[in-house]
C-alpha positions as CSV (number, residue, x, y, z in Angstrom):
1,M,17.5,15.6,25.2
2,D,19.8,14.7,22.8
3,E,21.6,18.3,22.1
4,K,21.7,16.4,18.0
5,V,17.8,15.7,18.2
6,K,17.5,19.5,20.2
7,Y,18.8,20.9,16.7
8,I,17.2,18.9,14.4
9,N,13.8,19.8,15.8
10,E,14.8,23.3,16.2
11,L,15.6,23.6,12.5
12,F,12.2,22.4,12.1
13,K,10.9,24.8,13.8
14,Y,12.7,27.6,11.9
15,L,11.6,26.1,9.3
16,T,7.6,26.6,10.1
17,Q,8.0,29.7,11.1
18,N,5.6,31.3,8.0
19,N,3.8,30.1,5.4
20,D,4.6,30.9,2.0
21,T,8.3,30.4,2.1
22,K,11.1,28.5,0.8
23,E,11.7,27.2,4.3
24,Y,8.3,26.4,5.2
25,Q,7.9,24.3,1.4
26,T,11.5,22.9,2.3
27,F,9.8,21.2,5.7
28,F,7.0,20.1,3.7
29,A,9.2,18.4,0.6
30,L,11.0,16.8,3.7
31,L,7.9,15.7,5.6
32,K,7.1,13.4,2.5
33,N,9.6,10.8,3.5
34,I,10.1,11.8,7.2
35,K,6.5,10.7,7.5
36,Y,7.4,6.9,6.3
37,N,10.4,6.5,8.5
38,P,9.6,5.4,11.6
39,S,13.2,5.5,13.1
40,L,13.7,9.3,12.3
41,L,10.2,9.5,14.2
42,E,11.3,8.1,16.9
43,Y,14.9,10.1,17.0
44,Y,13.1,12.9,16.8
45,G,10.5,12.1,19.2
46,K,7.5,13.8,21.6
47,E,9.0,17.6,20.5
48,F,8.9,16.5,17.0
49,V,5.0,15.6,17.5
50,E,3.9,18.4,19.6
51,H,5.9,20.5,17.1
52,M,3.2,18.9,14.2
53,I,0.0,18.7,16.7
54,D,0.3,23.0,17.5
55,L,1.6,23.5,13.6
56,L,-1.6,21.9,12.2
57,P,-4.5,24.8,13.3
58,H,-2.7,27.2,11.5
59,I,-2.2,25.3,8.6
60,E,-5.3,26.7,5.3
61,D,-3.4,24.3,2.7
62,K,-5.5,20.9,2.9
63,Y,-2.9,19.1,1.0
64,D,-0.3,20.7,3.7
65,Q,-3.0,19.3,6.3
66,A,-3.1,16.1,5.1
67,S,0.8,15.2,5.0
68,L,0.7,16.7,8.8
69,I,-2.2,14.8,9.7
70,E,-0.6,11.9,8.4
71,T,2.7,12.2,10.1
72,I,0.9,12.4,13.4
73,I,-1.3,9.4,13.3
74,E,2.4,7.4,12.0
75,C,3.9,8.4,15.8
76,L,1.1,6.7,17.7
77,D,3.7,4.2,18.9
78,I,5.9,7.1,20.4
79,Y,3.1,9.5,21.4
80,T,0.0,9.5,23.5
81,F,-3.3,11.4,21.6
82,G,-6.3,12.0,24.1
83,E,-9.5,10.5,22.6
84,N,-11.5,13.9,21.8
85,Y,-7.8,15.1,20.0
86,L,-8.2,11.5,17.6
87,K,-11.4,12.5,16.8
88,E,-10.9,16.1,16.4
89,T,-7.7,15.1,13.4
90,F,-10.1,12.4,12.2
91,D,-12.8,14.3,11.3
92,K,-10.5,17.2,9.7
93,Y,-8.7,14.8,8.0
94,M,-11.6,13.9,6.4
95,L,-12.3,17.1,4.9
96,C,-9.0,17.0,3.1
97,I,-10.5,13.6,1.6
98,A,-13.4,15.6,0.5
99,E,-11.2,18.2,-1.3
100,K,-9.3,15.3,-2.8
101,A,-6.2,16.5,-0.9
102,V,-4.8,12.7,-1.0
103,N,-3.5,10.4,-2.6
104,V,-4.3,6.0,-2.0
105,K,-1.2,4.9,0.0
106,G,-0.6,8.4,2.3
107,M,-4.9,8.2,2.6
108,S,-5.1,3.7,3.3
109,A,-1.7,4.0,5.7
110,C,-3.2,7.0,7.8
111,L,-7.0,5.6,8.0
112,I,-5.4,2.2,9.3
113,G,-3.4,4.2,11.7
114,F,-7.0,6.2,13.1
115,I,-8.1,2.2,13.6
116,Q,-5.8,1.2,15.4
117,A,-5.7,4.6,17.8
118,G,-9.9,3.8,18.2
119,I,-11.7,5.0,15.4
120,S,-13.9,2.3,14.1
121,E,-14.0,0.3,10.8
122,K,-17.9,0.9,10.5
123,E,-17.1,4.7,11.2
124,I,-14.6,5.1,8.6
125,I,-16.2,2.9,5.8
126,K,-19.5,5.5,6.7
127,K,-17.1,8.9,6.1
128,L,-15.3,7.5,3.3
129,E,-18.7,6.6,1.4
130,E,-20.0,9.8,1.9
131,N,-16.9,12.0,0.2
132,L,-15.3,9.7,-1.9
133,E,-16.9,7.7,-5.7
134,K,-17.4,4.1,-5.3
135,E,-14.4,3.9,-7.2
136,H,-12.1,5.7,-5.4
137,L,-13.8,4.2,-2.3
138,I,-12.9,0.6,-3.4
139,S,-9.0,1.2,-4.3
140,V,-8.3,2.5,-1.0
141,L,-10.4,-0.2,1.2
142,S,-8.9,-3.1,-0.6
143,R,-5.4,-1.7,0.3
144,M,-7.0,-1.6,4.0
145,Y,-8.9,-5.3,3.8
146,I,-6.9,-7.9,4.8
147,N,-5.5,-7.1,8.5
148,Y,-8.5,-4.2,9.1
149,L,-12.0,-4.5,7.3
150,A,-11.7,-8.9,6.7
151,D,-13.5,-8.9,10.2
152,S,-15.2,-5.9,9.9
153,V,-19.3,-6.3,11.3
154,E,-19.8,-4.6,7.4
155,D,-18.3,-7.6,5.8
156,K,-21.1,-9.2,4.7
157,S,-22.4,-6.4,2.2
158,Y,-22.2,-5.8,-1.0
159,L,-19.7,-2.7,-0.5
160,M,-17.0,-5.4,1.4
161,K,-17.9,-7.6,-1.3
162,E,-16.6,-5.8,-4.0
163,V,-13.5,-4.9,-1.9
164,Q,-12.8,-8.1,-1.2
165,E,-12.7,-8.8,-5.0
166,A,-10.8,-6.0,-5.4
167,Y,-8.0,-7.1,-2.9
168,Y,-8.3,-10.8,-4.4
169,I,-7.3,-9.0,-7.6
170,S,-4.6,-7.5,-6.8
171,Q,-3.5,-10.4,-5.4
172,R,-3.5,-12.3,-8.9
173,S,-2.4,-9.3,-10.9
174,G,0.4,-9.3,-8.8
175,I,1.4,-13.0,-8.6
176,V,0.5,-13.1,-12.8
177,A,3.4,-10.2,-13.1
178,Q,5.5,-12.1,-11.4
179,F,5.3,-15.1,-13.3
180,L,5.2,-13.0,-16.9
181,L,8.6,-11.7,-16.7
182,L,10.0,-15.0,-16.3
183,V,7.9,-16.6,-19.2
184,H,7.2,-14.3,-21.4
185,P,10.2,-13.0,-23.4
186,Y,8.9,-9.5,-23.9
187,V,8.0,-9.0,-21.0
188,R,11.5,-9.7,-19.6
189,K,13.3,-7.6,-22.0
190,Y,11.4,-4.8,-21.9
191,A,10.0,-4.7,-18.3
192,G,12.9,-2.9,-16.9
193,I,12.3,0.4,-19.7
194,S,8.6,0.5,-19.6
195,Q,5.8,1.9,-17.7
196,I,4.8,-0.7,-16.4
197,T,4.9,-1.5,-12.6
198,F,6.2,-4.5,-11.6
199,L,7.2,-6.3,-8.1
200,Y,10.9,-6.8,-9.3
201,D,12.4,-4.5,-11.5
202,S,13.3,-7.1,-13.6
203,Y,13.3,-10.7,-14.1
204,R,16.8,-11.1,-12.9
205,G,15.3,-10.0,-9.1
206,V,12.5,-13.1,-9.6
207,Y,14.8,-15.2,-10.8
208,E,17.6,-14.8,-8.3
209,D,15.2,-15.3,-5.8
210,C,13.7,-18.1,-7.1
211,W,10.1,-17.0,-6.9
212,P,7.4,-18.6,-6.4
213,R,9.6,-20.8,-4.0
214,G,8.9,-18.2,-1.3
215,L,5.1,-17.4,-2.4
216,L,3.6,-21.2,-2.5
217,P,4.8,-23.3,1.1
218,N,2.9,-21.3,2.9
219,M,0.2,-19.6,0.7
220,K,-0.7,-21.7,-1.5
221,D,-3.5,-23.2,0.7
222,T,-5.0,-19.5,1.2
223,L,-4.6,-18.6,-2.0
224,I,-6.6,-21.4,-4.0
225,K,-9.4,-21.5,-1.0
226,S,-9.9,-18.0,-1.5
227,K,-9.8,-18.3,-5.3
228,V,-7.3,-15.7,-5.8
229,L,-5.4,-19.0,-7.6
230,S,-6.7,-21.8,-9.7
231,S,-5.1,-25.0,-8.4
232,K,-4.2,-25.8,-11.6
233,E,-2.1,-22.1,-12.1
234,V,-0.9,-23.4,-8.3
235,S,0.3,-26.3,-10.2
236,I,2.1,-24.5,-12.7
237,L,4.0,-22.3,-10.4
238,E,4.6,-25.2,-8.7
239,Q,6.3,-26.8,-11.9
240,L,8.2,-23.3,-12.7
241,D,9.7,-23.5,-9.4
242,R,11.1,-26.5,-10.0
243,L,13.0,-25.2,-13.3
244,I,14.3,-22.4,-12.0
245,N,15.5,-25.1,-9.5
246,M,17.1,-27.1,-11.6
247,Q,18.7,-24.0,-13.5
248,E,16.4,-24.0,-16.7
249,E,17.3,-21.8,-19.2
250,L,14.1,-19.2,-19.0
251,D,14.1,-19.7,-23.2
252,S,13.7,-23.1,-23.0
253,M,10.6,-25.2,-23.8
254,E,9.3,-26.6,-20.9
255,V,8.7,-23.1,-19.6
256,R,7.4,-21.7,-22.8
257,K,4.8,-24.2,-22.1
258,L,4.2,-23.6,-18.5
259,Y,3.0,-19.8,-20.3
260,E,0.8,-21.3,-22.7
261,D,-0.7,-24.0,-20.5
262,S,-1.5,-20.6,-18.1
263,F,-3.4,-19.0,-20.6
264,E,-4.5,-21.1,-23.3
265,G,-4.9,-18.9,-26.2
266,K,-7.0,-16.4,-23.7
267,D,-6.0,-12.7,-23.6
268,P,-3.6,-12.2,-21.2
269,L,-5.4,-9.0,-19.3
270,E,-8.7,-10.5,-18.8
271,V,-6.5,-13.6,-17.2
272,I,-5.4,-11.5,-14.9
273,F,-8.5,-9.6,-14.0
274,T,-10.6,-12.6,-14.2
275,L,-10.6,-14.9,-10.6
276,P,-10.6,-18.3,-11.0
277,M,-14.4,-20.0,-10.3
């Protein structure tokens, strides 16, 4: 083993010797970022994973338990877990969910990991229904939808139809938000200081990426078929792409008209959060 890796893992063991210490708190503060860095997890290796496994039974705080489990499940590519251990860890994670000791992002990523490890989508949905309010449940499942639930045995259920709709609304809102960054002068001016989150920090990022060029060629038929966007909306995005490529000023009449054609005098929020018929 690389001596540097050995020293790092020894440091982790030192930090987690005793609960309720600054060293222990330091470790869990570090873990928030470590667990989503695959290259670091691979660098720390199996010894790190085994330390996480040994540590978990001694942790009582549900937030820390959840963080540890999420880290362990992120290590599927570097460590082989037994079926019984995965089932026990899944049940323990569900207790963390029941006590609201997880966030949506972490939960979605971890549950996807459990699916990859062999826990069935059906069992995950069943357990989530038992432990989450419906609104929260749909929010979590919609983040998992496209890759792991679209072909689920549950996909004909009323719940999964709502999950699918939430996923499509998520896609739609992201697309329209970037559109607004380009065509609406107030959004362009204030997006960087507002508390509304956009995929880009400002319109300059959208403009420099020549958006929506990267979205349309391979996605437009899918977006229309799934009713994320209407044919008219896709056409408007294509016109915007053409104007950007022509280096058209964003305050030009042509760009402003695209906003008017898209919303047709309607409340923008209503348009953003309503799928086309």
